[in-house]
DRENPADREN-40197 format. One line per 2 residues: their letters; for each residue x, y, z of C-alpha. Coordinates in nm, 4 decimals, always signed. Layout:
REM DRENPADREN-40197
A	X:Y:Z | ...;
END
This chain:
REM DRENPADREN-40197
MD	-6.4761:+16.8464:+8.0940 | -6.1477:+16.9718:+8.2389;
DL	-6.0907:+17.3236:+8.3719 | -5.9366:+17.4563:+8.0502;
AR	-6.2192:+17.3202:+7.8352 | -6.4753:+17.4649:+8.0791;
MR	-6.3091:+17.8050:+8.0519 | -6.3087:+17.7863:+7.6710;
HS	-6.6701:+17.6722:+7.6628 | -6.7558:+17.9800:+7.8686;
AA	-6.5460:+18.1980:+7.6371 | -6.7528:+18.0726:+7.3423;
HV	-7.0663:+18.2187:+7.5052 | -6.8855:+18.5445:+7.5721;
MA	-6.7720:+18.5664:+7.2091 | -7.1256:+18.4890:+7.0898;
KA	-7.2546:+18.7792:+7.2971 | -6.9846:+19.0066:+7.1502;
VT	-7.0693:+18.9094:+6.7906 | -7.4462:+18.9401:+6.8304;
DL	-7.4023:+19.2861:+6.9825 | -7.1585:+19.3907:+6.7097;
VP	-7.3765:+19.2647:+6.4246 | -7.7486:+19.2983:+6.5092;
GT	-7.9628:+19.0327:+6.3428 | -7.7007:+18.7608:+6.3910;
KV	-7.8376:+18.4145:+6.4661 | -7.6338:+18.1743:+6.6773;
AI	-7.5878:+17.8013:+6.6205 | -7.3359:+17.6011:+6.8271;
GP	-7.0129:+17.6878:+7.0082 | -6.8132:+17.3986:+7.1599;
PI	-6.4619:+17.3907:+7.3028 | -6.2092:+17.2110:+7.0843;
ED	-5.8448:+17.1210:+7.1197 | -5.6506:+17.4399:+7.1988;
GF	-5.9533:+17.6665:+7.1705 | -6.3185:+17.6940:+7.0706;
YY	-6.5435:+17.8088:+6.7913 | -6.8937:+17.9403:+6.7427;
DF	-7.1078:+17.9158:+6.4269 | -7.3153:+18.2185:+6.3243;
DL	-7.5708:+18.3047:+6.0581 | -7.4694:+18.6642:+5.9885;
PR	-7.6540:+18.9409:+5.8011 | -7.3195:+19.0743:+5.6809;
EL	-6.9794:+18.9261:+5.6129 | -6.7188:+18.9434:+5.8870;
TP	-6.3513:+19.0030:+5.8109 | -6.0334:+18.9946:+6.0207;
DD	-6.0760:+19.3702:+6.0544 | -6.3643:+19.2926:+6.2928;
FP	-6.1460:+19.0833:+6.5247 | -6.0118:+19.3693:+6.7424;
EI	-6.3635:+19.4955:+6.8140 | -6.4866:+19.1439:+6.8972;
ER	-6.1917:+19.1020:+7.1345 | -6.2589:+19.4414:+7.2943;
RV	-6.6199:+19.3433:+7.3629 | -6.5017:+19.0094:+7.5019;
RE	-6.2601:+19.1874:+7.7398 | -6.5398:+19.4126:+7.8635;
QI	-6.7432:+19.1097:+7.9658 | -6.4423:+18.9423:+8.1305;
EG	-6.3610:+19.2566:+8.3282 | -6.7287:+19.2828:+8.4282;
HL	-6.7157:+18.9514:+8.6199 | -7.0604:+18.8539:+8.4935;
AF	-7.1957:+18.5457:+8.6702 | -7.2889:+18.2346:+8.4695;
TR	-7.6226:+18.1078:+8.5979 | -7.7843:+17.7805:+8.5009;
DE	-8.1526:+17.7020:+8.4782 | -8.3686:+17.4218:+8.3442;
WS	-8.6569:+17.5144:+8.1211 | -8.9318:+17.2945:+7.9913;
VE	-8.9003:+17.2099:+7.6250 | -9.2082:+17.4207:+7.5508;
RA	-9.0730:+17.7279:+7.7323 | -8.7297:+17.7005:+7.5655;
RD	-8.8780:+17.6470:+7.2200 | -9.1137:+17.9410:+7.2603;
HF	-8.8341:+18.1667:+7.3875 | -8.5946:+18.0986:+7.1027;
AK	-8.8736:+18.1037:+6.8423 | -8.9822:+18.4456:+6.9700;
ID	-8.6331:+18.5931:+6.9201 | -8.6027:+18.4132:+6.5830;
EK	-8.3175:+18.1816:+6.6866 | -8.4190:+17.9050:+6.4460;
YK	-8.1049:+17.6960:+6.4961 | -8.1687:+17.6723:+6.8709;
VE	-8.5297:+17.5718:+6.8006 | -8.4092:+17.2935:+6.5727;
LI	-8.1617:+17.1717:+6.8354 | -8.4401:+17.1559:+7.0946;
ED	-8.6664:+16.9628:+6.8571 | -8.3847:+16.7151:+6.7887;
LV	-8.3312:+16.6660:+7.1628 | -8.6986:+16.5813:+7.2000;
KN	-8.7013:+16.3528:+6.8958 | -8.3750:+16.1679:+6.9622;
DG	-8.3454:+16.1711:+7.3415 | -8.7019:+16.2261:+7.4579;
VE	-8.6000:+16.5125:+7.6874 | -8.8620:+16.7150:+7.8728;
KV	-8.6279:+16.9852:+8.0017 | -8.3199:+17.1553:+7.8597;
GI	-8.0269:+17.3428:+8.0121 | -8.0186:+17.7218:+7.9843;
YR	-7.7176:+17.9375:+8.0702 | -7.7213:+18.3129:+8.1169;
HG	-7.4499:+18.5718:+8.1671 | -7.5560:+18.9323:+8.1614;
DF	-7.8458:+18.9549:+7.9164 | -7.7169:+18.6746:+7.6914;
VD	-7.9195:+18.3518:+7.7122 | -7.8098:+18.0301:+7.5427;
LC	-7.9208:+17.6697:+7.5150 | -7.6386:+17.4666:+7.6722;
RG	-7.5632:+17.1607:+7.8843 | -7.2607:+17.3332:+8.0391;
PH	-7.0608:+17.3310:+8.2512 | -6.9213:+17.6817:+8.2768;
VA	-6.6955:+17.8830:+8.5049 | -6.8556:+18.0734:+8.7900;
DT	-6.8193:+18.4120:+8.6216 | -6.6571:+18.5706:+8.3179;
GE	-6.3633:+18.6961:+8.5243 | -6.2269:+18.3383:+8.5301;
IG	-6.1901:+18.3200:+8.1538 | -5.8364:+18.4546:+8.1125;
VV	-5.7109:+18.5869:+7.7757 | -5.9079:+18.5411:+7.4510;
KV	-5.7744:+18.5747:+7.0963 | -5.9877:+18.5528:+6.7803;
LN	-5.7936:+18.3524:+6.5229 | -5.9736:+18.3046:+6.1931;
LA	-6.2955:+18.2580:+5.9976 | -6.4243:+17.9591:+5.8048;
GA	-6.7398:+17.8388:+5.6377 | -6.9300:+17.5505:+5.7982;
YW	-7.2506:+17.3859:+5.6793 | -7.5183:+17.3653:+5.9460;
RG	-7.5054:+17.0176:+6.1000 | -7.2278:+16.9298:+5.8538;
DE	-7.4854:+16.8863:+5.5757 | -7.3906:+17.0318:+5.2377;
KR	-7.7602:+17.0839:+5.1610 | -7.8085:+17.3054:+5.4678;
PM	-7.7150:+17.6747:+5.5099 | -7.3505:+17.7779:+5.5092;
LT	-7.2663:+17.9446:+5.8397 | -6.9682:+18.1543:+5.9460;
RI	-6.7464:+17.9759:+6.1953 | -6.5268:+18.1971:+6.4125;
YA	-6.2302:+18.0154:+6.5647 | -6.0712:+18.1546:+6.8791;
TA	-5.8578:+18.0437:+7.1704 | -5.8470:+18.1193:+7.5419;
WP	-5.5660:+18.0698:+7.7930 | -5.5278:+18.1443:+8.1634;
SQ	-5.2411:+18.3916:+8.1031 | -5.0904:+18.6119:+7.8352;
AE	-4.7672:+18.4106:+7.8485 | -4.9540:+18.0893:+7.7704;
LD	-5.1417:+18.2611:+7.4884 | -4.8158:+18.3949:+7.3439;
AH	-4.6635:+18.0456:+7.3533 | -4.9686:+17.9058:+7.1748;
LW	-4.9576:+18.1766:+6.9074 | -4.5883:+18.0985:+6.8535;
RL	-4.6793:+17.7324:+6.8002 | -4.9462:+17.8332:+6.5498;
EE	-4.6982:+18.0452:+6.3541 | -4.4435:+17.7644:+6.3631;
AK	-4.7114:+17.5229:+6.2428 | -4.7787:+17.7514:+5.9445;
KR	-4.4090:+17.7449:+5.8567 | -4.4112:+17.3653:+5.8824;
DH	-4.7380:+17.3127:+5.6928 | -4.6654:+17.0115:+5.4729;
RR	-4.8766:+17.1502:+5.1882 | -4.6616:+17.4638:+5.1634;
LG	-4.3351:+17.2749:+5.2100 | -4.4504:+17.0152:+4.9588;
RE	-4.4627:+17.2877:+4.6952 | -4.1474:+17.4707:+4.8022;
LD	-3.9368:+17.1546:+4.8276 | -4.0970:+16.9946:+4.5193;
LF	-4.2068:+16.6828:+4.7101 | -4.5630:+16.6166:+4.5915;
SV	-4.8674:+16.7731:+4.4317 | -5.2377:+16.7239:+4.3689;
SD	-5.3692:+16.7781:+4.0166 | -5.7240:+16.8827:+3.9313;
DV	-5.6862:+16.6805:+3.6117 | -5.6168:+16.3653:+3.8151;
GP	-5.8634:+16.4394:+4.0937 | -5.8682:+16.5771:+4.4499;
GL	-5.7280:+16.3592:+4.7249 | -5.5029:+16.1667:+4.4845;
IL	-5.1334:+16.2333:+4.5415 | -4.8630:+16.2714:+4.2777;
WH	-4.5265:+16.1928:+4.4351 | -4.2503:+16.4011:+4.2755;
PK	-3.8960:+16.2573:+4.2471 | -3.7743:+16.4118:+4.5736;
GA	-4.0800:+16.3069:+4.7722 | -4.0702:+15.9649:+4.6102;
MV	-3.7052:+15.9275:+4.7112 | -3.7953:+15.9838:+5.0779;
RV	-4.0712:+15.7254:+5.0392 | -3.8410:+15.4728:+4.8728;
VA	-3.5819:+15.5074:+5.1493 | -3.8500:+15.4796:+5.4186;
ED	-4.0125:+15.1782:+5.2534 | -3.6801:+15.0009:+5.2009;
FH	-3.5987:+15.0409:+5.5695 | -3.9494:+14.9371:+5.6673;
RN	-3.9506:+14.6369:+5.4341 | -3.6188:+14.5047:+5.5617;
SH	-3.7277:+14.5599:+5.9224 | -4.0348:+14.3452:+5.8564;
LT	-3.8224:+14.0643:+5.7178 | -3.6019:+14.0791:+6.0271;
NG	-3.9151:+14.0574:+6.2435 | -4.0548:+13.7449:+6.0800;
YE	-4.3058:+13.8895:+5.8329 | -4.3682:+13.7587:+5.4829;
WV	-4.4442:+14.0076:+5.2058 | -4.7492:+13.9659:+4.9846;
FS	-4.9100:+14.1672:+4.7062 | -5.2793:+14.1931:+4.6283;
PH	-5.4969:+14.3438:+4.3519 | -5.6492:+14.6887:+4.3585;
IG	-6.0008:+14.5605:+4.2857 | -6.2099:+14.2654:+4.3983;
RG	-6.5444:+14.1032:+4.3220 | -6.8522:+14.2395:+4.4909;
EL	-6.9181:+13.9012:+4.6517 | -6.5866:+13.9258:+4.8388;
WK	-6.6820:+14.2634:+4.9880 | -7.0295:+14.1348:+5.0683;
RS	-6.8873:+13.8391:+5.2575 | -6.6364:+14.0583:+5.4418;
GH	-6.9201:+14.2886:+5.5493 | -6.7795:+14.5992:+5.3839;
LD	-7.0824:+14.6362:+5.1555 | -7.3072:+14.6296:+5.4620;
FY	-7.1057:+14.8485:+5.6988 | -6.8634:+15.0491:+5.4845;
KE	-7.0309:+15.1060:+5.1478 | -7.0572:+15.4842:+5.1886;
SM	-6.6758:+15.4976:+5.1930 | -6.6364:+15.2737:+4.8876;
YA	-6.6326:+15.3882:+4.5280 | -6.9063:+15.2896:+4.2845;
PM	-6.8638:+14.9436:+4.1340 | -6.7273:+14.8792:+3.7872;
DV	-6.8705:+14.6164:+3.5566 | -6.6315:+14.3326:+3.4749;
DG	-6.7806:+14.0542:+3.2610 | -7.1225:+14.1323:+3.4001;
EA	-7.0115:+14.1286:+3.7637 | -6.9656:+14.4166:+4.0046;
YY	-6.6050:+14.4806:+4.1119 | -6.4987:+14.7399:+4.3696;
AK	-6.1757:+14.9301:+4.4287 | -6.0475:+14.7920:+4.7567;
PM	-6.0983:+15.0045:+5.0698 | -5.8931:+14.7589:+5.2778;
NC	-5.6415:+14.4801:+5.2260 | -5.7626:+14.2296:+5.4860;
PF	-5.9930:+14.0143:+5.2665 | -5.7034:+13.9524:+5.0271;
HI	-5.4651:+13.8457:+5.3033 | -5.7339:+13.6117:+5.4311;
QV	-5.7508:+13.4524:+5.0869 | -5.3742:+13.3940:+5.0976;
YK	-5.4124:+13.2263:+5.4357 | -5.6908:+13.0016:+5.3022;
TH	-5.4895:+12.8637:+5.0095 | -5.3473:+12.5905:+5.2360;
TR	-5.4585:+12.3821:+5.5285 | -5.2766:+12.5354:+5.8235;
SY	-5.1354:+12.3378:+6.1136 | -5.0761:+12.4736:+6.4612;
RD	-4.7074:+12.4313:+6.3760 | -4.7436:+12.6817:+6.0862;
LP	-4.8583:+12.9654:+6.3091 | -4.8095:+13.2504:+6.3500;
KR	-4.8415:+13.3731:+5.9923 | -4.7539:+13.7385:+5.9481;
YA	-4.8446:+13.8822:+5.6067 | -4.7282:+14.2369:+5.5266;
EF	-4.8042:+14.4587:+5.2280 | -4.7663:+14.8150:+5.1142;
GT	-5.1265:+14.7996:+4.9975 | -5.2854:+15.0922:+4.8150;
VY	-5.6530:+15.1402:+4.9044 | -5.9246:+15.3796:+4.7932;
RY	-6.1816:+15.5391:+5.0229 | -6.4298:+15.8127:+4.9501;
ER	-6.3815:+16.1305:+5.1520 | -6.5933:+16.4395:+5.1035;
SG	-6.4068:+16.7157:+4.9260 | -6.4506:+16.9477:+5.2246;
VL	-6.2409:+16.7275:+5.4542 | -5.9527:+16.6537:+5.2152;
HG	-5.6281:+16.7980:+5.3507 | -5.2955:+16.7630:+5.1713;
LT	-5.1363:+16.4288:+5.2516 | -5.3170:+16.3716:+5.5800;
RV	-5.6716:+16.3225:+5.4428 | -5.6776:+16.1694:+5.0955;
RG	-5.8825:+15.9340:+4.8781 | -5.6085:+15.6977:+4.7664;
FT	-5.3315:+15.5923:+5.0034 | -5.0844:+15.3142:+5.0715;
QD	-5.1012:+15.1420:+5.4084 | -4.8088:+14.9624:+5.5686;
DA	-5.0607:+14.6917:+5.6346 | -5.0114:+14.3536:+5.7980;
HI	-5.2294:+14.0748:+5.9316 | -5.1219:+13.8230:+6.1901;
FC	-5.2899:+13.4824:+6.2188 | -5.1932:+13.3071:+6.5409;
RP	-5.3005:+13.0521:+6.7984 | -5.4673:+13.1730:+7.1194;
DQ	-5.1617:+13.0683:+7.3203 | -4.9392:+13.2875:+7.0987;
VE	-5.1415:+13.6055:+7.1188 | -4.9707:+13.7767:+7.4141;
DE	-4.6244:+13.7336:+7.2665 | -4.7461:+13.8475:+6.9242;
IS	-4.9083:+14.1645:+7.0554 | -4.6059:+14.2539:+7.2673;
RT	-4.3781:+14.1832:+6.9721 | -4.5942:+14.3988:+6.7446;
LD	-4.5994:+14.6927:+6.9856 | -4.2219:+14.6736:+7.0365;
FS	-4.1769:+14.6631:+6.6591 | -4.3979:+14.9691:+6.6188;
LF	-4.1979:+15.1647:+6.8764 | -3.8705:+15.0638:+6.7101;
VL	-3.9902:+15.1808:+6.3688 | -4.1289:+15.5135:+6.4897;
RS	-3.8179:+15.5859:+6.6969 | -3.6050:+15.5125:+6.3906;
FG	-3.7861:+15.7989:+6.2165 | -3.7121:+16.0320:+6.5087;
LT	-4.0540:+16.0109:+6.6767 | -4.0134:+15.9375:+7.0469;
DF	-4.3051:+16.0823:+7.2479 | -4.5864:+15.8251:+7.2622;
KA	-4.9165:+15.7581:+7.4322 | -5.1323:+15.4463:+7.3921;
YL	-5.5115:+15.4305:+7.3897 | -5.6713:+15.0952:+7.4730;
ST	-6.0294:+15.0450:+7.3503 | -6.2285:+14.7579:+7.5031;
RP	-6.5454:+14.5584:+7.4297 | -6.8584:+14.7624:+7.3435;
EK	-7.2162:+14.6623:+7.4254 | -7.2698:+14.5094:+7.0812;
YV	-6.9968:+14.2756:+6.9693 | -6.9186:+13.9541:+6.7851;
GE	-6.7107:+13.6675:+6.9192 | -6.6951:+13.5049:+7.2604;
PA	-6.6527:+13.7111:+7.5807 | -6.3611:+13.4869:+7.6829;
DW	-6.1794:+13.5709:+7.3572 | -6.2385:+13.9416:+7.4129;
EH	-6.1040:+13.9190:+7.7653 | -5.7985:+13.7273:+7.6450;
AE	-5.7333:+13.9852:+7.3727 | -5.7779:+14.2832:+7.6063;
VA	-5.5402:+14.1311:+7.8607 | -5.2825:+14.0798:+7.5866;
LK	-5.3122:+14.4405:+7.4682 | -5.2881:+14.5867:+7.8168;
SA	-4.9967:+14.3582:+7.9063 | -4.8058:+14.4768:+7.5987;
IL	-4.8617:+14.8428:+7.6924 | -4.7444:+14.7854:+8.0493;
RA	-4.4422:+14.5866:+7.9348 | -4.3445:+14.8712:+7.7005;
EL	-4.3869:+15.1168:+7.9927 | -4.6060:+15.3470:+7.7859;
PY	-4.8475:+15.6015:+7.9312 | -5.1984:+15.5026:+7.8264;
EL	-5.5659:+15.5821:+7.8536 | -5.8402:+15.3215:+7.8794;
DE	-6.1461:+15.3698:+7.6584 | -6.3990:+15.1380:+7.8207;
GG	-6.6447:+15.0101:+7.5604 | -6.4696:+15.2048:+7.2845;
GA	-6.3625:+14.9062:+7.0758 | -6.5185:+14.8230:+6.7407;
FY	-6.7880:+14.5547:+6.7386 | -6.5338:+14.3115:+6.5927;
GP	-6.2484:+14.3507:+6.8425 | -6.0449:+14.5585:+7.0932;
KI	-5.7476:+14.7670:+6.9842 | -5.4467:+14.9787:+7.0743;
DL	-5.4053:+15.3146:+6.9016 | -5.0556:+15.4533:+6.9404;
KV	-5.0383:+15.8323:+6.9177 | -4.7206:+16.0344:+6.8879;
ND	-4.6407:+16.3974:+6.9661 | -4.4426:+16.5823:+6.7018;
AL	-4.1827:+16.8566:+6.7472 | -4.4580:+17.1098:+6.8276;
GR	-4.6316:+16.8793:+7.0754 | -4.9207:+16.8025:+6.8399;
EW	-5.0681:+16.4546:+6.8704 | -5.0944:+16.2294:+6.5637;
QL	-5.2547:+15.8875:+6.5534 | -5.0236:+15.6498:+6.3679;
ST	-4.9941:+15.2846:+6.4746 | -5.2984:+15.0641:+6.5281;
IQ	-5.3104:+14.7078:+6.6590 | -5.6652:+14.5757:+6.6137;
FD	-5.8123:+14.2369:+6.7011 | -6.0803:+14.1003:+6.4685;
FN	-6.3265:+13.8312:+6.5775 | -6.5575:+13.9074:+6.2836;
LP	-6.3656:+13.8188:+5.9667 | -6.2385:+13.4804:+6.0934;
IR	-6.6041:+13.3859:+6.1482 | -6.7220:+13.5267:+5.8136;
FG	-6.4493:+13.3493:+5.6178 | -6.4371:+13.0322:+5.8251;
LE	-6.0661:+13.0528:+5.9078 | -5.9165:+12.7432:+6.0685;
FV	-5.5990:+12.5692:+6.1705 | -5.5519:+12.2080:+6.2716;
GE	-5.4604:+12.1856:+6.6397 | -5.2481:+11.9365:+6.8260;
DG	-5.5674:+11.7389:+6.8862 | -5.6187:+11.6988:+6.5120;
QP	-5.9351:+11.9132:+6.5259 | -6.0020:+12.2447:+6.3477;
HA	-5.9711:+12.5626:+6.5550 | -6.0236:+12.9300:+6.4750;
PY	-5.7062:+13.1417:+6.4714 | -5.6843:+13.4848:+6.6265;
MV	-5.6586:+13.7564:+6.3601 | -5.4833:+14.0877:+6.4230;
HR	-5.4801:+14.3858:+6.1864 | -5.1889:+14.6224:+6.2340;
AL	-5.0402:+14.9256:+6.0647 | -4.7296:+15.0842:+6.2130;
LG	-4.7039:+15.4046:+6.0114 | -5.0730:+15.4180:+5.9188;
SM	-5.0366:+15.5209:+5.5565 | -4.7318:+15.6371:+5.3652;
ER	-4.9098:+15.9567:+5.2609 | -5.0209:+16.0627:+5.6061;
FF	-4.6952:+15.9545:+5.7669 | -4.4976:+16.1561:+5.5105;
GV	-4.7109:+16.4596:+5.5941 | -4.6374:+16.4104:+5.9645;
LI	-4.2632:+16.3744:+5.8948 | -4.2540:+16.6906:+5.6830;
EH	-4.4147:+16.8917:+5.9633 | -4.2161:+16.7247:+6.2406;
YG	-3.8867:+16.8139:+6.0704 | -4.0071:+17.1320:+5.9013;
GA	-3.8875:+16.9755:+5.5745 | -3.5294:+16.9396:+5.7062;
FP	-3.5165:+16.5598:+5.7009 | -3.2413:+16.3708:+5.8825;
LW	-2.9546:+16.2738:+5.6560 | -3.0663:+15.9154:+5.5978;
LA	-3.4069:+16.0337:+5.4688 | -3.3067:+16.3540:+5.2867;
PV	-3.3886:+16.3262:+4.9137 | -3.0647:+16.5106:+4.8304;
QA	-2.8009:+16.4573:+5.0971 | -2.5307:+16.6840:+4.9566;
IV	-2.4889:+16.9353:+4.6805 | -2.1486:+17.0164:+4.5328;
VP	-2.0995:+17.3866:+4.4567 | -1.8112:+17.4721:+4.2179;
IA	-1.6915:+17.8291:+4.2736 | -1.6123:+17.8859:+3.9054;
DR	-1.6571:+17.6991:+3.5769 | -1.2994:+17.5654:+3.5958;
HA	-1.3922:+17.3759:+3.9129 | -1.6817:+17.1880:+3.7493;
EY	-1.4681:+16.8857:+3.6619 | -1.3503:+16.8383:+4.0219;
AE	-1.7098:+16.8919:+4.1397 | -1.8198:+16.5997:+3.9225;
TV	-1.5345:+16.3889:+4.0616 | -1.6515:+16.4649:+4.4152;
AA	-2.0110:+16.3795:+4.3225 | -1.9019:+16.0504:+4.1643;
QL	-1.7213:+15.9445:+4.4827 | -2.0238:+16.0285:+4.6963;
RG	-2.2567:+15.8388:+4.4645 | -2.0185:+15.5457:+4.4692;
AG	-2.0526:+15.5422:+4.8472 | -2.4324:+15.5267:+4.8170;
LR	-2.4984:+15.8940:+4.8931 | -2.7515:+16.1069:+4.7050;
VE	-2.5764:+16.4088:+4.5564 | -2.6260:+16.6833:+4.3007;
VD	-2.3886:+16.9344:+4.1380 | -2.4969:+17.2978:+4.1074;
AR	-2.3144:+17.4025:+3.7896 | -2.5290:+17.7113:+3.7281;
RE	-2.3513:+18.0334:+3.6419 | -2.4664:+18.1955:+3.9640;
KM	-2.2662:+18.3438:+4.2478 | -2.1523:+18.0910:+4.5065;
QA	-2.3464:+18.2611:+4.7855 | -2.6659:+18.2462:+4.5783;
KI	-2.6147:+17.8734:+4.5237 | -2.5593:+17.8171:+4.8959;
RD	-2.8668:+18.0197:+4.9824 | -3.0771:+17.8180:+4.7365;
AQ	-2.9461:+17.4905:+4.8812 | -3.0316:+17.6075:+5.2327;
MQ	-3.3815:+17.6997:+5.1181 | -3.4127:+17.3453:+4.9808;
KI	-3.2946:+17.2177:+5.3226 | -3.0127:+17.0093:+5.1726;
PY	-2.8017:+16.8842:+5.4657 | -2.4546:+16.9498:+5.3163;
ML	-2.3174:+17.2060:+5.0744 | -1.9719:+17.1063:+4.9521;
VV	-1.7935:+17.4098:+4.8084 | -1.4968:+17.3347:+4.5804;
GD	-1.2416:+17.5745:+4.4360 | -0.8706:+17.5779:+4.3457;
RE	-0.7497:+17.4788:+4.6948 | -0.9985:+17.1937:+4.7314;
AA	-0.9223:+17.0572:+4.3856 | -0.5490:+17.0638:+4.4620;
DG	-0.5797:+16.9092:+4.8106 | -0.8581:+16.6571:+4.7457;
TV	-1.0857:+16.8240:+4.9982 | -1.4303:+16.9822:+5.0189;
AV	-1.5350:+17.2923:+5.2133 | -1.8317:+17.1751:+5.4174;
RL	-2.1254:+17.3984:+5.4994 | -2.4366:+17.2821:+5.6815;
RT	-2.7955:+17.3789:+5.6066 | -2.8025:+17.5279:+5.9572;
GE	-2.5505:+17.7896:+5.8415 | -2.2377:+17.6431:+6.0064;
NE	-1.9147:+17.6545:+5.8054 | -1.6776:+17.3666:+5.8881;
GS	-1.4064:+17.4638:+5.6434 | -1.2044:+17.2194:+5.4325;
VP	-1.2339:+16.8479:+5.5091 | -1.0597:+16.5584:+5.3264;
LR	-1.3112:+16.4116:+5.0823 | -1.2605:+16.0575:+5.2107;
AF	-1.3174:+16.1671:+5.5700 | -1.6400:+16.3448:+5.4739;
VD	-1.7687:+16.0395:+5.2882 | -1.6935:+15.8119:+5.5840;
RA	-1.8652:+16.0501:+5.8261 | -2.1751:+16.0882:+5.6115;
KA	-2.2059:+15.7127:+5.5641 | -2.1753:+15.6549:+5.9395;
IV	-2.4483:+15.9135:+6.0110 | -2.6778:+15.7530:+5.7519;
EA	-2.6220:+15.4064:+5.8967 | -2.6888:+15.5315:+6.2507;
RT	-3.0040:+15.7185:+6.1355 | -2.9221:+16.0051:+6.3722;
LE	-3.0321:+16.3680:+6.3503 | -2.6802:+16.5109:+6.3820;
LT	-2.4866:+16.6292:+6.0763 | -2.1541:+16.6798:+6.2533;
ST	-2.0992:+16.3434:+6.4228 | -2.2513:+16.0007:+6.4870;
T	-2.2627:+16.0362:+6.8655;
END
């Protein structure tokens, strides 16, 4: 645990003390540090509201200013259980009993500051004076132990920083994140929706959101062709025997939807595309000369997620992966992995994402396949990361039982980390499905199989893009790239002429012919984050020009129509963020 997490862990105890003093009869559950803060779960005799936050913070400050020492002790299980049972802290008693049952512990850690005593492994700061500045943020409901059949507790989220300046910067980021929330912008910009009639976690792409997706997929599809992939399509359902052979019914059934009866057989909605791509591979005898085979698909899959964890576009039940599977010889694997990682970086950078970190997960204790194959695969993954000069972290033993992997995470405009690309070896499915190729020696050999997704899923990636850009997409992705605003009704005909020329050049354009004031039309276009507003009146119609305004509020004045078209096309082709030039 790093210093900041230790401070926040200590702050959680301090906040628990403040809440239990403020609301007598409160029972405490757990209070861990989390990214950018901490929380504590409480069973409260009365409901808390944001009006209670200032008093909680005041009581926290009192403890910080008191420089109360954190002291650690070890109690026998019996002593700890008796203590917490005596003060009616039933959640602590249950935690102790679970430690005995699951880990066989005989002693547990106890931390005290002032008169507050808590069950905790630690570590903590030396005293409360090292905690810094604490801010209570919000309230939420949380089932005890994440079980919907257990009591609903009140979770208080808070944050702690070493200084007021750092806290202020964090609060600014939180406010900016609210403004960029893809669920809010999805409604305001008319990009997507979720309908109760259709079902939670199932996304309806509106025309504007669908246009961004079409443009992104077209670019992505063509990039795959350039990089030697072949496109395939697969069904949305498959026989139960297929999922049994793949192992999904043994290891993944809780995330699969209930089977449907088809001619007396069980069929399942697919949770993954890999078994279908394997079937494509198996339709022919493959020679070593045929490899590598790279099959790509925008494959829609269906996975059960509890309703409580669904979140806009980023946690859904039906989504489309930019999925691909590579079948290659062992001697090709290093080049293939390096090529795949380079391709991933190219694609993400094309969408304006440039701040990356790789995470390399290696062989766990329980695994399938040969140790030599694992070592070969891990070397290939690490070599690709080093060649790409990416910062990375090594997760020793963190790979899945079926293979090592690289997870590529990207920081957005607010510095938040998102996991997007994955490059995953699989030594399990080639064994289960008996995959082979004929080697130079005329004998059958098992190919290496690599799963990879560059964007992850189109839904989640779209959510990331919305928040990264705050809905103001770069010109090449913007659903509407320009809107023509006639000043008066008599300018409508020229406005349509302008729009026709832009459409003829492949640009996406609308005409705002409403009988509203020009300034109102411009304001509405800016609210919709349309890159260009092209105002046309008598002078523009006479001169063949457009008065260009940017969504950022800049007014460029009159520009020859042909010059504007050429500039916009060049910016689209360059996929840059600038609206004023291509450099």
